[in-house]
C-alpha positions as CSV (number, residue, x, y, z in Angstrom):
1,M,-91.1,-4.1,-30.2
2,L,-93.9,-2.9,-28.0
3,L,-96.3,-5.5,-29.5
4,T,-93.9,-8.3,-28.6
5,S,-93.2,-7.1,-25.1
6,M,-96.9,-6.6,-24.2
7,K,-98.4,-9.7,-25.7
8,R,-97.8,-12.2,-22.9
9,G,-99.2,-10.3,-20.0
10,V,-101.8,-7.8,-21.4
11,V,-104.5,-10.3,-22.4
12,R,-104.2,-12.2,-19.2
13,R,-104.5,-9.0,-17.1
14,W,-107.4,-7.9,-19.3
15,H,-109.4,-11.1,-18.7
16,Q,-108.5,-11.1,-15.0
17,G,-109.7,-7.5,-14.7
18,R,-112.5,-7.2,-17.2
19,I,-115.1,-7.6,-14.4
20,L,-113.7,-4.6,-12.5
21,F,-112.5,-2.4,-15.4
22,S,-113.8,-1.2,-18.7
23,M,-111.8,-1.6,-21.9
24,D,-111.0,2.1,-21.9
25,A,-109.6,2.0,-18.4
26,F,-107.6,-1.0,-19.1
27,L,-106.0,0.3,-22.3
28,E,-105.2,3.6,-20.5
29,F,-103.5,1.6,-17.7
30,E,-101.4,-0.2,-20.3
31,R,-100.5,3.0,-22.1
32,E,-99.4,4.5,-18.8
33,L,-97.0,1.7,-18.2
34,A,-95.5,2.0,-21.6
35,R,-95.1,5.8,-21.2
36,K,-93.2,5.3,-18.0
37,K,-90.7,3.0,-19.8
38,Q,-90.4,5.5,-22.7
39,A,-89.7,8.4,-20.4
40,K,-86.5,6.8,-19.3
41,K,-85.1,6.8,-22.9
42,P,-84.1,9.8,-25.1
43,L,-86.9,11.3,-27.1
44,E,-86.8,9.9,-30.7
45,A,-88.9,10.2,-33.8
46,P,-91.4,7.4,-34.1
47,K,-90.3,4.5,-36.3
48,T,-93.8,4.4,-37.8
49,F,-95.6,7.7,-38.4
50,R,-99.4,7.1,-38.1
51,L,-101.3,10.4,-38.5
52,E,-104.8,8.7,-38.7
53,P,-106.3,7.2,-35.5
54,P,-106.8,3.5,-35.4
55,I,-110.3,2.1,-35.3
56,K,-111.2,1.0,-31.8
57,P,-112.3,-2.6,-31.4
58,K,-115.7,-3.4,-30.1
59,D,-116.1,-5.1,-26.6
60,D,-117.1,-8.4,-28.1
61,E,-114.4,-8.5,-30.8
62,C,-111.8,-10.2,-28.6
63,C,-112.0,-14.0,-28.9
64,N,-110.6,-14.6,-25.4
65,S,-108.2,-17.2,-26.6
66,N,-105.0,-15.4,-25.5
67,C,-103.7,-15.2,-29.1
68,P,-100.4,-13.5,-29.7
69,N,-101.9,-11.0,-32.2
70,C,-104.9,-10.1,-30.1
71,I,-106.9,-7.3,-31.6
72,L,-106.5,-5.4,-28.3
73,L,-102.7,-5.6,-28.5
74,V,-102.8,-4.5,-32.2
75,Y,-105.1,-1.6,-31.3
76,Q,-102.9,-0.6,-28.4
77,Q,-99.8,-0.6,-30.5
78,Q,-101.5,1.5,-33.3
79,L,-102.9,3.9,-30.8
80,M,-99.5,4.6,-29.2
81,E,-97.9,5.1,-32.6
82,Y,-100.7,7.5,-33.5
83,E,-100.2,9.5,-30.2
84,D,-96.4,9.5,-30.6
85,S,-96.7,10.7,-34.2
86,L,-99.1,13.6,-33.2
87,R,-96.8,14.5,-30.2
88,W,-93.7,14.5,-32.4
89,K,-95.3,16.4,-35.3
90,S,-96.5,19.1,-32.8
91,R,-93.1,19.3,-31.2
92,E,-91.1,19.5,-34.4
93,L,-93.4,21.9,-36.2
94,T,-93.2,24.2,-33.1
95,K,-89.4,23.9,-32.5
96,L,-88.2,23.8,-36.1
97,T,-89.7,27.0,-37.3
98,P,-87.0,28.9,-39.2
99,E,-85.4,31.7,-37.2
100,P,-85.2,35.3,-38.4
101,V,-82.1,36.0,-40.5
102,D,-79.9,39.1,-40.2
103,I,-79.5,40.2,-43.8
104,S,-80.7,43.0,-46.0
105,L,-80.5,43.1,-49.9
106,T,-81.1,45.6,-52.6
107,F,-81.8,44.1,-56.1
108,A,-80.7,46.3,-59.0
109,S,-83.0,47.0,-62.0
110,T,-81.8,45.9,-65.4
111,S,-80.9,49.5,-66.4
112,K,-79.1,50.1,-63.2
113,A,-77.2,46.9,-63.4
114,L,-76.0,47.8,-66.8
115,N,-75.0,51.4,-66.0
116,E,-73.8,50.9,-62.4
117,E,-70.1,51.6,-62.2
118,K,-69.6,49.9,-58.8
119,I,-70.5,46.4,-60.1
120,I,-67.4,44.5,-59.0
121,S,-65.5,42.1,-61.3
122,K,-66.1,38.4,-61.5
123,N,-63.2,38.0,-59.2
124,P,-64.1,40.2,-56.2
125,L,-61.3,38.8,-54.1
126,R,-58.7,40.6,-56.1
127,T,-56.8,37.4,-56.4
128,E,-54.3,36.7,-59.2
129,C,-54.3,33.8,-61.5
130,L,-51.1,32.0,-60.6
131,S,-49.6,29.4,-62.9
132,V,-48.6,26.1,-61.4
133,E,-45.1,25.2,-62.6
134,S,-44.8,21.8,-60.9
135,N,-46.8,19.7,-58.5
136,Q,-45.3,16.5,-57.1
137,E,-45.8,14.2,-54.2
138,L,-42.9,14.0,-51.8
139,G,-41.9,10.4,-51.7
140,T,-44.5,8.1,-50.1
141,S,-46.1,10.9,-48.0
142,S,-49.4,12.6,-48.3
143,V,-47.6,15.9,-48.9
144,H,-47.3,17.6,-52.2
145,H,-44.5,20.1,-53.2
146,I,-46.1,22.7,-55.4
147,E,-44.3,25.5,-57.2
148,V,-46.2,28.5,-58.5
149,H,-45.3,31.7,-60.3
150,L,-46.1,34.9,-58.4
151,P,-46.3,37.9,-60.8
152,Q,-45.7,40.4,-58.0
153,G,-43.0,38.5,-56.2
154,Y,-42.9,37.8,-52.5
155,A,-40.8,38.2,-49.4
156,T,-39.1,35.3,-47.5
157,G,-41.5,34.2,-44.7
158,D,-44.6,35.2,-46.5
159,N,-47.8,33.1,-46.8
160,L,-49.7,32.3,-50.0
161,V,-53.4,32.9,-49.6
162,V,-55.3,30.4,-51.8
163,H,-58.9,30.9,-52.8
164,M,-61.0,28.1,-54.2
165,F,-64.1,28.5,-56.4
166,N,-67.1,26.4,-57.1
167,D,-67.7,24.3,-60.3
168,N,-70.0,26.0,-62.8
169,Q,-72.3,23.0,-63.0
170,L,-72.7,23.0,-59.2
171,I,-73.4,26.8,-59.4
172,E,-76.1,26.2,-62.1
173,R,-77.7,23.4,-60.0
174,C,-77.9,25.7,-56.9
175,A,-79.4,28.6,-58.9
176,K,-82.0,26.3,-60.4
177,R,-83.1,24.9,-57.1
178,L,-83.2,28.4,-55.5
179,D,-85.1,29.7,-58.6
180,V,-82.7,32.6,-59.2
181,D,-81.1,34.1,-62.3
182,L,-77.3,34.0,-62.1
183,N,-77.1,37.3,-64.0
184,T,-79.2,39.1,-61.3
185,V,-77.3,42.0,-59.8
186,L,-77.7,42.8,-56.1
187,K,-76.1,44.6,-53.2
188,I,-75.8,43.1,-49.7
189,D,-76.5,46.0,-47.4
190,K,-75.8,44.1,-44.2
191,S,-75.3,40.5,-43.1
192,S,-73.9,38.6,-40.1
193,N,-72.9,35.7,-42.4
194,V,-71.6,37.1,-45.7
195,P,-67.9,38.3,-45.5
196,E,-67.3,42.1,-45.3
197,L,-65.7,42.0,-48.7
198,Y,-69.1,41.5,-50.4
199,I,-71.0,44.0,-48.3
200,D,-72.2,47.3,-50.0
201,H,-71.0,46.4,-53.5
202,W,-73.1,45.6,-56.5
203,I,-72.4,42.0,-57.5
204,T,-74.0,39.2,-59.5
205,I,-75.5,36.1,-58.0
206,E,-73.2,34.0,-60.2
207,T,-70.2,35.7,-58.6
208,L,-71.5,35.1,-55.1
209,L,-72.2,31.5,-55.7
210,K,-68.8,31.0,-57.3
211,W,-66.5,32.6,-54.7
212,A,-68.4,33.3,-51.4
213,F,-70.2,30.0,-50.4
214,D,-69.1,26.4,-50.0
215,L,-71.3,24.4,-52.2
216,T,-69.2,21.2,-52.2
217,S,-68.3,20.3,-48.6
218,T,-70.4,18.0,-46.4
219,L,-72.9,19.9,-44.3
220,R,-72.4,19.9,-40.6
221,P,-75.1,18.9,-38.1
222,R,-75.9,22.5,-37.1
223,L,-76.7,23.5,-40.7
224,L,-78.6,20.3,-41.4
225,R,-80.9,21.2,-38.5
226,I,-81.4,24.7,-39.8
227,L,-82.3,23.4,-43.2
228,A,-84.7,21.0,-41.6
229,S,-86.7,23.9,-40.2
230,Y,-87.3,25.0,-43.8
231,A,-88.8,21.6,-44.8
232,T,-92.6,21.7,-45.0
233,D,-92.9,17.9,-45.3
234,L,-92.7,16.2,-41.9
235,T,-91.1,13.1,-43.2
236,E,-88.4,15.0,-45.1
237,Q,-87.8,17.1,-42.0
238,Q,-87.3,14.0,-39.9
239,N,-84.9,12.5,-42.5
240,I,-82.8,15.6,-42.5
241,L,-82.7,15.5,-38.7
242,T,-81.7,11.9,-38.9
243,L,-78.8,12.9,-41.2
244,A,-77.7,15.4,-38.5
245,R,-77.9,12.8,-35.7
246,N,-75.8,10.2,-37.8
247,W,-73.3,12.7,-39.1
248,S,-69.8,11.6,-39.4
249,Q,-66.7,13.5,-40.6
250,D,-65.8,11.0,-43.3
251,G,-66.4,13.4,-46.3
252,D,-69.0,11.3,-47.8
253,G,-72.1,13.3,-46.7
254,L,-74.3,15.6,-48.8
255,N,-73.5,19.1,-49.6
256,I,-76.0,22.0,-49.5
257,V,-77.0,21.6,-53.1
258,D,-77.5,17.9,-52.7
259,I,-79.7,18.5,-49.7
260,L,-81.8,21.1,-51.5
261,E,-82.3,18.7,-54.4
262,T,-83.0,15.6,-52.3
263,Y,-85.6,17.3,-50.2
264,P,-87.9,19.4,-52.4
265,S,-90.1,20.5,-49.6
266,I,-87.3,22.8,-48.3
267,T,-88.6,26.2,-49.0
268,L,-85.5,28.4,-48.8
269,P,-85.6,32.0,-50.1
270,F,-82.4,33.2,-51.7
271,T,-82.0,35.9,-49.0
272,N,-82.2,33.2,-46.3
273,F,-79.7,31.1,-48.3
274,L,-77.2,33.9,-48.2
275,A,-77.8,34.2,-44.4
276,I,-77.2,30.6,-43.5
277,A,-75.0,29.0,-46.3
278,P,-71.5,27.8,-45.3
279,L,-68.7,30.1,-46.5
280,L,-65.9,29.2,-48.8
281,P,-62.9,30.5,-46.7
282,A,-59.4,31.0,-48.1
283,R,-56.5,28.9,-46.8
284,Q,-53.0,30.1,-46.1
285,Y,-49.8,28.2,-46.8
286,S,-46.3,29.0,-45.7
287,I,-44.0,29.6,-48.6
288,A,-41.2,27.0,-48.5
289,S,-38.7,28.9,-50.8
290,S,-36.6,31.9,-50.4
291,S,-37.0,35.0,-52.6
292,D,-33.5,36.0,-51.7
293,C,-31.5,33.4,-53.4
294,L,-33.5,32.1,-56.4
295,N,-32.7,32.9,-59.9
296,D,-36.4,33.3,-60.5
297,T,-37.5,35.5,-57.5
298,K,-41.1,35.1,-58.5
299,K,-41.3,31.3,-58.1
300,A,-42.7,30.1,-54.7
301,A,-42.8,26.6,-53.3
302,L,-45.6,25.2,-51.0
303,A,-45.8,22.1,-49.0
304,V,-49.4,20.9,-48.9
305,S,-50.6,17.9,-46.8
306,T,-53.7,16.0,-48.0
307,R,-53.9,13.6,-45.0
308,A,-56.9,15.4,-43.5
309,R,-58.5,15.6,-46.9
310,G,-59.3,19.3,-46.5
311,R,-61.1,20.7,-49.5
312,C,-58.4,23.3,-50.4
313,A,-55.5,20.8,-49.9
314,M,-57.2,18.4,-52.2
315,Y,-57.8,21.1,-54.7
316,L,-54.1,22.1,-54.7
317,A,-52.9,18.5,-54.9
318,Q,-54.9,17.9,-58.0
319,E,-54.4,21.2,-59.8
320,S,-51.7,21.3,-62.4
321,H,-52.5,24.5,-64.3
322,R,-53.6,27.4,-62.3
323,I,-54.7,28.5,-58.8
324,Y,-56.1,31.8,-57.5
325,G,-54.3,33.6,-54.6
326,Y,-52.0,36.3,-53.4
327,T,-49.2,36.6,-50.9
328,T,-49.6,38.1,-47.5
329,P,-47.1,38.8,-44.6
330,S,-46.9,36.1,-41.9
331,H,-45.7,36.4,-38.4
332,F,-42.3,35.4,-39.8
333,S,-42.1,37.9,-42.6
334,T,-39.1,40.2,-42.2
335,K,-38.5,38.7,-38.7
336,L,-35.3,36.8,-39.4
337,P,-32.6,38.8,-37.9
338,L,-29.2,38.1,-39.6
339,D,-27.2,39.1,-36.6
340,S,-24.9,36.8,-34.7
341,T,-27.4,35.6,-32.1
342,P,-28.5,31.9,-32.4
343,K,-31.7,30.8,-34.1
344,V,-33.9,27.9,-33.0
345,F,-36.4,26.6,-35.6
346,I,-39.1,24.3,-34.5
347,G,-41.5,22.9,-37.0
348,A,-43.8,19.8,-37.3
349,G,-45.3,18.4,-40.5
350,T,-45.7,21.0,-43.2
351,G,-44.9,23.6,-40.5
352,I,-41.3,22.9,-41.5
353,A,-41.9,24.9,-44.8
354,P,-40.8,28.4,-43.7
355,F,-37.6,27.0,-42.2
356,R,-36.6,25.6,-45.6
357,A,-37.0,29.1,-46.8
358,F,-35.0,30.6,-43.9
359,I,-32.1,28.2,-44.3
360,S,-32.1,28.9,-48.0
361,T,-31.7,32.6,-47.2
362,L,-28.9,31.9,-44.7
363,S,-27.1,29.6,-47.2
364,C,-26.8,32.3,-49.8
365,Q,-25.5,35.0,-47.4
366,K,-22.0,36.0,-48.2
367,K,-21.2,37.1,-44.7
368,A,-21.1,35.0,-41.5
369,V,-24.5,33.5,-40.5
370,P,-25.8,32.8,-37.0
371,K,-25.9,29.4,-35.3
372,V,-29.0,27.5,-36.2
373,A,-30.6,24.5,-34.4
374,L,-33.6,22.9,-36.2
375,F,-36.1,20.6,-34.5
376,Q,-38.2,18.8,-37.1
377,G,-41.4,16.8,-36.3
378,C,-42.0,13.9,-38.7
379,R,-44.2,10.9,-38.8
380,S,-41.5,8.4,-39.7
381,C,-38.2,8.2,-41.4
382,E,-39.9,6.2,-44.3
383,S,-42.7,8.7,-45.0
384,E,-43.4,12.4,-44.5
385,W,-39.7,13.2,-43.5
386,L,-40.2,16.4,-45.5
387,Y,-37.3,18.0,-47.4
388,K,-34.9,15.4,-45.8
389,E,-32.3,15.8,-48.6
390,F,-32.4,19.6,-48.4
391,F,-31.8,19.7,-44.7
392,Q,-29.3,16.8,-44.9
393,N,-27.3,18.9,-47.4
394,A,-27.5,22.0,-45.3
395,F,-26.4,20.0,-42.2
396,E,-23.5,18.5,-44.0
397,I,-22.1,21.7,-45.3
398,S,-22.4,23.4,-42.0
399,T,-18.8,22.6,-41.2
400,Q,-17.9,25.0,-44.1
401,K,-20.4,27.7,-43.6
402,N,-22.3,26.9,-40.3
403,V,-25.7,27.0,-42.1
404,L,-27.3,24.3,-39.9
405,E,-25.2,23.5,-36.9
406,H,-27.8,21.2,-35.2
407,W,-30.6,19.1,-36.7
408,F,-32.9,17.0,-34.5
409,P,-35.6,15.1,-36.4
410,A,-38.3,13.5,-34.1
411,F,-40.5,10.6,-35.4
412,S,-43.9,10.2,-33.9
413,R,-45.0,7.2,-36.0
414,D,-41.8,5.2,-36.7
415,P,-42.4,1.5,-36.1
416,N,-38.8,0.9,-35.1
417,E,-38.5,3.7,-32.6
418,P,-40.4,4.9,-29.5
419,K,-42.9,7.8,-30.2
420,K,-41.1,11.1,-30.1
421,Y,-42.4,14.6,-30.7
422,V,-40.5,17.9,-31.2
423,Q,-41.2,18.8,-27.6
424,D,-39.5,15.6,-26.5
425,A,-36.5,16.3,-28.6
426,L,-36.3,19.8,-27.0
427,L,-36.3,18.3,-23.5
428,E,-33.5,16.1,-24.5
429,Q,-31.5,19.1,-25.6
430,Y,-32.3,21.3,-22.7
431,A,-28.7,22.4,-22.2
432,L,-28.4,23.6,-25.8
433,I,-31.7,25.4,-25.5
434,G,-30.5,27.1,-22.4
435,D,-27.3,28.2,-24.1
436,Y,-29.0,29.4,-27.2
437,I,-31.9,31.4,-25.9
438,V,-30.8,32.5,-22.4
439,K,-27.0,32.8,-22.4
440,E,-26.7,34.0,-26.0
441,A,-30.2,35.7,-26.2
442,G,-31.2,33.8,-29.3
443,T,-34.6,33.8,-31.2
444,V,-37.1,31.0,-31.4
445,F,-39.4,30.4,-34.3
446,I,-42.3,27.9,-34.0
447,C,-44.5,26.7,-36.9
448,G,-47.2,24.0,-36.7
449,S,-50.6,23.2,-35.2
450,I,-51.9,25.1,-32.2
451,P,-51.6,22.1,-29.8
452,M,-48.0,21.6,-31.0
453,G,-47.2,25.2,-30.4
454,R,-48.6,25.1,-26.9
455,N,-46.7,21.9,-26.1
456,V,-43.4,23.4,-27.5
457,K,-43.8,26.5,-25.3
458,E,-44.3,24.3,-22.2
459,A,-41.2,22.3,-23.2
460,L,-39.2,25.5,-23.6
461,V,-40.1,26.6,-20.0
462,K,-39.0,23.2,-18.7
463,C,-35.7,23.4,-20.7
464,I,-34.9,26.9,-19.2
465,A,-35.9,25.9,-15.7
466,K,-33.6,22.9,-15.8
467,S,-30.7,24.3,-17.6
468,Q,-30.6,27.6,-15.6
469,Q,-31.7,26.1,-12.3
470,W,-34.6,28.5,-12.2
471,S,-38.1,28.0,-10.8
472,H,-40.9,27.1,-13.2
473,E,-42.5,30.6,-12.6
474,D,-39.2,32.4,-13.4
475,A,-38.7,30.3,-16.6
476,K,-42.3,31.0,-17.7
477,E,-41.7,34.7,-17.2
478,Y,-38.7,34.6,-19.3
479,I,-40.6,33.0,-22.1
480,T,-43.2,35.7,-21.8
481,R,-40.5,38.3,-22.0
482,M,-39.1,36.7,-25.1
483,Q,-42.5,37.0,-26.8
484,N,-42.8,40.6,-25.9
485,E,-39.3,41.3,-27.3
486,Q,-40.2,39.4,-30.5
487,R,-37.6,36.7,-29.7
488,L,-40.2,34.0,-29.7
489,I,-42.4,34.1,-32.8
490,S,-45.2,31.6,-33.6
491,E,-47.1,30.8,-36.8
492,V,-49.7,28.3,-35.8
493,W,-53.0,27.1,-37.0
């Protein structure tokens, strides 16, 4: 502490110099030394806020006995705390003024709300209520295999778009804190935050809070700092800023409703709430079943990983009755040519899902099917080797129907094997890759994370260069040509 660091030398210097200096000059000198030390450190909020100036001691109050709690030292400490508090308060009140928001609303009168034909339904997303027929964890993994019934059916390769909604109790808490009536009808004329779907439609506040905004997830530092600017109490403002500085992605932080309730000095008009609140985005999942060979063509399977504890994934893993969603074409939809050219499927984690669907489609074809090589990225052979039995069966019957000619699982977390990713497995099979996609003009499908997709494409370039004795630039140009010809198709996130 400043008091401890100053106590040994200050009184001695004061007594040595009191003949030449006044008390004011001495204290100013000591403050200047302390300020120089502070200037070398990052600016922080004072540990003690002191908004009243301390009482200055009289010249004869010091006992001249060099005591550790000298009245001069105490006064010096309190004076610096006071100056720091004023400086911080002035800085924060100037810097953390709420910024203008880009939004315009029109509120409907009661009669207009009742008669307006354009008031959209309580489900503005046009989603369907889909019944969950089964939900089971795959072995010891953090992945769930979920089967849902799709009233409108789907095409092999499609994605299922899943929309979450907020709990009614949370919605009511939010409305109470914002002092709004959930039945109020409004129209958002323009906004840079609210999705286009909600613009220029009459809609209730309840519907907006249910579907449009994320009231559950931990707030990120940027939004915490924005909310701090709406706090009129300096201490609360500093506490919110401290939350932003100490933020961690462990999922245990406060959501926007928690923050509004915990810090009552936050004065946030509903219009501004709409302009800054975090959105509740939909999530897309690859459908892991084929609509071409199921008895029930409206049953779709999903593979959902909960390892990252994403909100939608956790919601799906726990849901056993219904979800809200709809199907949408992916990059893979209708892109599986059933000609004789080879197919290379490359997937990691739950990115293996669409290839389960593709192989199902091939297995139920009555005519000859193309050669298929599957490269599957897994964590270990003991956990998260997704759909192992399914691919094992397809691989074993390939001698009869050639459904899955080659299958190369790669384990990145197996304790008994060196770390291997799908790109490593590709490099090991460079000759096969060269034959399939260069000599026989085959098609490559990639599904997984964006970094995985990037690494796989780099590995494909190396495979082609090595197998064909080409330069790196020529191999890279060939991959680009494959993309332009729709022979290299990626679905990454």
